[in-house]
C-alpha positions in Angstrom: 20.3 31.9 -16.9 22.3 35.0 -15.9 22.0 36.5 -12.4 19.5 38.8 -11.6 22.0 41.4 -10.1 25.0 41.1 -12.2 25.5 39.7 -15.9 27.5 36.5 -15.3 26.1 33.0 -15.2 23.9 31.9 -12.3 24.9 28.8 -10.6 21.4 28.7 -8.7 17.9 30.1 -8.3 16.5 31.6 -5.0 14.2 28.9 -3.5 11.3 31.5 -3.2 11.1 33.8 -5.8 13.4 32.2 -8.8 15.7 35.0 -9.1 19.2 33.5 -10.4 21.9 33.8 -8.4 25.8 33.8 -9.3 28.8 33.4 -7.3 28.7 36.7 -5.6 25.5 36.8 -4.4 24.7 33.0 -3.3 25.1 33.0 0.2 27.8 31.2 2.0 25.9 30.4 5.1 25.8 26.8 3.8 22.1 26.6 4.3 20.4 24.0 2.9 18.4 26.0 0.2 19.7 29.3 -1.7 17.8 32.6 -0.8 18.5 36.4 -2.7 17.7 38.1 0.2 16.5 38.1 4.2 13.1 38.6 2.8 12.8 35.7 0.9 14.4 33.6 3.6 12.3 34.8 6.5 9.0 34.1 4.1 10.3 30.6 3.2 11.0 30.0 7.1 7.1 31.2 7.9 6.2 29.1 5.1 8.0 25.9 6.4 6.7 26.6 10.3 2.9 26.5 8.3 3.5 23.4 6.5 4.5 21.9 10.1 1.4 23.4 11.7 -1.0 21.9 8.8 0.6 18.6 9.0 0.4 18.4 13.1 -3.2 19.6 13.0 -3.9 16.8 10.0 -3.0 14.0 12.3 -5.0 15.6 15.3 -7.6 15.1 12.7 -7.1 11.7 11.7 -6.9 10.4 15.5 -10.0 12.3 16.4 -11.5 10.4 13.4 -10.5 7.4 14.2 -11.9 7.6 17.7 -15.2 8.9 16.5 -15.3 5.7 13.9 -14.6 3.3 16.6 -17.0 4.9 19.1 -19.8 4.9 16.2 -18.5 1.2 15.7 -19.1 0.3 19.1 -22.9 1.8 18.9 -23.4 0.0 15.8 -22.7 -3.5 17.3 -24.6 -2.7 20.1 -27.7 -2.0 18.0 -27.2 -5.2 16.1 -27.2 -7.1 19.4 -30.1 -5.3 20.5 -32.1 -5.8 17.5 -31.2 -9.7 17.8 -32.8 -9.9 21.4 -35.6 -7.1 21.2 -36.7 -7.1 17.7 -35.4 -10.1 15.5 -35.8 -8.4 12.0 -32.9 -9.6 10.0 -32.5 -6.9 7.9 -32.0 -4.4 11.0 -29.6 -6.8 12.6 -27.3 -7.3 9.2 -27.9 -3.8 8.6 -26.6 -2.6 11.8 -23.7 -5.2 11.9 -22.4 -3.8 8.4 -22.5 -0.5 9.6 -20.4 -1.9 12.5 -18.0 -3.4 10.4 -17.6 -0.4 7.9 -17.1 1.8 10.7 -14.3 -0.4 12.6 -12.5 -0.7 9.1 -12.7 3.2 8.8 -11.5 3.8 12.4 -8.3 1.4 11.7 -7.9 3.1 8.4 -7.8 6.5 10.3 -5.5 5.1 12.9 -2.8 3.8 10.4 -3.1 7.4 8.5 -2.4 9.0 12.0 0.8 6.9 12.4 2.3 7.2 9.1 1.9 11.2 9.1 3.9 11.2 12.4 
């Protein structure tokens, strides 16, 4: 691959636009990624900030989903207990208890996802 500005051999490519960079064009600031211009560097910084924001929001969403699942699980188990004492219909009791167990499992799964994403 040749440099985008010079006819010399490229030592790397811009992390944003993919243009070839030679020794003269490559920045000497020792950054973690090669960029061909300040525009590409600024765009990469904005993209990194956006990705961090998305990851932060996904952690918040997982925590909220876990809380919702725990709440619904408690209500389902409470409904199963209430059904046992008020209307002893086996299907209703088992259905409510099964829903509670599934929601509890989902809450645990969401909690683990939230902890792993930190």
